[in-house]
Backbone as CSV, one residue per row, in Angstrom:
resi,resn,N_x,N_y,N_z,CA_x,CA_y,CA_z,C_x,C_y,C_z
1,UNK,1.194,11.709,-5.802,1.905,12.246,-4.660,1.576,11.468,-3.389
2,UNK,0.331,11.029,-3.251,-0.058,10.270,-2.056,0.700,8.953,-1.967
3,UNK,0.957,8.371,-3.122,1.671,7.094,-3.151,3.086,7.271,-2.595
4,UNK,3.738,8.343,-3.003,5.110,8.608,-2.561,5.148,8.854,-1.056
5,UNK,4.166,9.563,-0.529,4.119,9.823,0.908,3.980,8.515,1.688
6,UNK,3.160,7.601,1.190,3.017,6.297,1.836,4.318,5.515,1.847
7,UNK,5.026,5.545,0.718,6.310,4.853,0.660,7.344,5.527,1.561
8,UNK,7.302,6.859,1.663,8.238,7.567,2.546,7.969,7.243,4.015
9,UNK,6.698,7.154,4.402,6.362,6.777,5.775,6.859,5.365,6.069
10,UNK,6.689,4.472,5.110,7.174,3.105,5.271,8.689,3.085,5.422
11,UNK,9.383,3.812,4.564,10.840,3.870,4.627,11.311,4.484,5.938
12,UNK,10.648,5.523,6.393,11.001,6.156,7.662,10.779,5.188,8.827
13,UNK,9.682,4.420,8.788,9.428,3.423,9.829,10.481,2.337,9.856
14,UNK,10.930,1.906,8.683,11.964,0.875,8.600,13.289,1.406,9.144
15,UNK,13.637,2.628,8.781,14.898,3.213,9.251,14.882,3.381,10.763
16,UNK,13.795,3.889,11.314,13.701,4.079,12.762,13.747,2.737,13.488
17,UNK,13.031,1.734,12.964,13.064,0.411,13.593,14.471,-0.181,13.536
18,UNK,15.156,0.019,12.435,16.525,-0.479,12.322,17.434,0.199,13.339
19,UNK,17.319,1.517,13.443,18.166,2.248,14.391,17.872,1.857,15.836
20,UNK,16.617,1.555,16.139,16.264,1.158,17.500,16.675,-0.275,17.827
21,UNK,16.919,-1.089,16.796,17.231,-2.492,17.054,18.713,-2.828,16.909
22,UNK,19.518,-1.888,16.490,20.952,-2.157,16.322,21.588,-2.360,17.698
23,UNK,22.286,-3.479,17.839,23.003,-3.757,19.072,22.141,-4.279,20.205
24,UNK,20.908,-4.616,19.959,20.003,-5.127,21.002,19.935,-6.644,20.921
25,UNK,19.328,-7.249,21.925,19.154,-8.704,21.929,18.083,-9.098,20.911
26,UNK,18.064,-10.393,20.593,17.068,-10.876,19.633,15.653,-10.633,20.134
27,UNK,15.458,-10.790,21.419,14.138,-10.566,22.014,13.690,-9.130,21.775
28,UNK,14.564,-8.180,22.023,14.244,-6.768,21.838,14.034,-6.443,20.360
29,UNK,14.823,-7.089,19.482,14.666,-6.858,18.038,13.296,-7.326,17.555
30,UNK,12.854,-8.504,18.019,11.523,-8.989,17.655,10.446,-8.011,18.110
31,UNK,10.607,-7.480,19.302,9.602,-6.551,19.825,9.584,-5.247,19.034
32,UNK,10.749,-4.707,18.737,10.824,-3.443,17.991,10.259,-3.606,16.586
33,UNK,10.656,-4.677,15.895,10.186,-4.870,14.531,8.702,-5.239,14.491
34,UNK,8.215,-5.930,15.504,6.786,-6.228,15.562,5.958,-4.970,15.702
35,UNK,6.368,-4.081,16.599,5.646,-2.819,16.776,5.767,-1.959,15.525
36,UNK,6.954,-1.940,14.920,7.150,-1.139,13.712,6.295,-1.654,12.561
37,UNK,6.182,-2.972,12.428,5.340,-3.523,11.369,3.865,-3.212,11.602
38,UNK,3.441,-3.259,12.843,2.025,-3.049,13.128,1.611,-1.591,12.955
39,UNK,2.393,-0.663,13.461,1.942,0.733,13.509,2.277,1.549,12.260
40,UNK,3.536,1.858,11.973,3.747,2.732,10.811,3.830,2.016,9.469
41,UNK,4.373,0.806,9.455,4.660,0.164,8.177,3.411,-0.433,7.541
42,UNK,2.617,-1.157,8.287,1.472,-1.875,7.733,0.462,-0.970,7.012
43,UNK,-0.067,0.065,7.643,-1.055,0.870,6.930,-0.465,1.668,5.770
44,UNK,0.735,2.218,5.954,1.330,3.024,4.894,1.698,2.178,3.686
45,UNK,2.267,1.005,3.933,2.645,0.125,2.830,1.410,-0.418,2.112
46,UNK,0.384,-0.788,2.854,-0.845,-1.279,2.225,-1.497,-0.193,1.375
47,UNK,-1.527,1.033,1.885,-2.093,2.147,1.150,-1.330,2.384,-0.149
48,UNK,-0.009,2.431,-0.058,0.812,2.701,-1.237,0.738,1.577,-2.263
49,UNK,0.784,0.348,-1.791,0.688,-0.783,-2.723,-0.675,-0.836,-3.394
50,UNK,-1.738,-0.551,-2.632,-3.078,-0.543,-3.212,-3.235,0.518,-4.279
51,UNK,-2.743,1.720,-4.019,-2.852,2.787,-5.016,-1.944,2.544,-6.217
52,UNK,-0.773,1.976,-5.975,0.112,1.646,-7.093,-0.527,0.595,-7.988
53,UNK,-1.101,-0.426,-7.387,-1.768,-1.475,-8.157,-2.953,-0.907,-8.931
54,UNK,-3.726,-0.012,-8.306,-4.869,0.599,-8.983,-4.421,1.460,-10.156
55,UNK,-3.292,2.137,-10.016,-2.781,2.962,-11.109,-2.290,2.096,-12.270
56,UNK,-1.692,0.960,-11.954,-1.203,0.075,-13.007,-2.368,-0.574,-13.745
57,UNK,-3.357,-1.060,-13.004,-4.498,-1.753,-13.595,-5.485,-0.765,-14.227
58,UNK,-5.473,0.481,-13.751,-6.384,1.541,-14.188,-7.833,1.231,-13.827
59,UNK,-7.989,0.702,-12.621,-9.320,0.435,-12.082,-9.315,0.875,-10.623
60,UNK,-10.164,1.841,-10.295,-10.159,2.393,-8.943,-10.552,1.364,-7.887
61,UNK,-11.408,0.434,-8.235,-11.854,-0.560,-7.266,-10.754,-1.538,-6.886
62,UNK,-9.751,-1.675,-7.714,-8.661,-2.601,-7.386,-7.791,-2.068,-6.249
63,UNK,-7.959,-0.802,-5.877,-7.216,-0.253,-4.737,-7.670,-0.886,-3.430
64,UNK,-8.809,-1.559,-3.438,-9.297,-2.216,-2.224,-8.436,-3.409,-1.805
65,UNK,-7.422,-3.715,-2.601,-6.493,-4.775,-2.204,-5.799,-4.401,-0.895
66,UNK,-5.745,-3.089,-0.606,-5.116,-2.656,0.646,-5.884,-3.152,1.858
67,UNK,-7.169,-3.447,1.695,-7.974,-3.985,2.798,-7.484,-5.383,3.168
68,UNK,-6.904,-6.090,2.223,-6.390,-7.430,2.491,-4.922,-7.409,2.895
69,UNK,-4.160,-6.462,2.359,-2.730,-6.401,2.653,-2.466,-5.939,4.078
70,UNK,-3.180,-4.925,4.535,-2.928,-4.339,5.853,-3.096,-5.356,6.988
71,UNK,-4.189,-6.123,7.046,-4.294,-7.097,8.145,-3.238,-8.197,8.098
72,UNK,-2.824,-8.587,6.911,-1.807,-9.631,6.794,-0.480,-9.145,7.385
73,UNK,-0.060,-7.937,7.022,1.185,-7.388,7.552,1.041,-7.122,9.053
74,UNK,-0.144,-6.668,9.474,-0.382,-6.407,10.891,-0.265,-7.690,11.711
75,UNK,-0.823,-8.775,11.211,-0.758,-10.057,11.923,0.681,-10.569,11.990
76,UNK,1.454,-10.376,10.925,2.869,-10.749,10.957,3.599,-9.954,12.032
77,UNK,3.305,-8.655,12.128,3.909,-7.827,13.171,3.477,-8.254,14.561
78,UNK,2.208,-8.621,14.715,1.712,-9.087,16.009,2.396,-10.382,16.420
79,UNK,2.594,-11.278,15.489,3.291,-12.535,15.782,4.735,-12.251,16.193
80,UNK,5.393,-11.328,15.490,6.769,-10.976,15.864,6.823,-10.359,17.258
81,UNK,5.849,-9.511,17.579,5.810,-8.906,18.914,5.588,-9.967,19.981
82,UNK,4.677,-10.900,19.738,4.422,-11.960,20.711,5.623,-12.874,20.879
83,UNK,6.339,-13.153,19.786,7.550,-13.963,19.887,8.575,-13.237,20.753
84,UNK,8.682,-11.925,20.561,9.621,-11.150,21.378,9.231,-11.120,22.848
85,UNK,7.943,-11.118,23.140,7.486,-11.099,24.537,7.675,-12.454,25.184
86,UNK,7.352,-13.522,24.463,7.377,-14.876,25.026,8.774,-15.478,25.056
87,UNK,9.616,-15.100,24.094,10.947,-15.693,23.999,11.765,-15.418,25.250
88,UNK,12.468,-16.454,25.713,13.305,-16.309,26.902,14.662,-15.737,26.494
89,UNK,15.215,-14.941,27.393,16.509,-14.328,27.157,17.601,-15.394,27.192
90,UNK,18.512,-15.336,26.214,19.598,-16.307,26.147,20.717,-15.911,27.111
91,UNK,21.312,-16.892,27.741,22.442,-16.638,28.625,23.717,-16.514,27.799
92,UNK,24.546,-15.551,28.157,25.782,-15.339,27.369,26.970,-15.955,28.068
């Protein structure tokens, strides 16, 4: 059940980020998706993937893969946020 809750939080974060970025500039989209990746998506997805992997392998210690997944996704989100902050607005 915990695995499903993690995936639902991830899905909810993706849907909210999508709704907030529809019709916005690229700069704003980078910022929204960067924040969404860092806050709701990264920990929930890492938790769910770690527990899913542990259930498949049948080794509780293999769930520690989430310790490696979460920072990687967080750093990707941070890079997207910084790109959105630094990127100059395009003239139309």
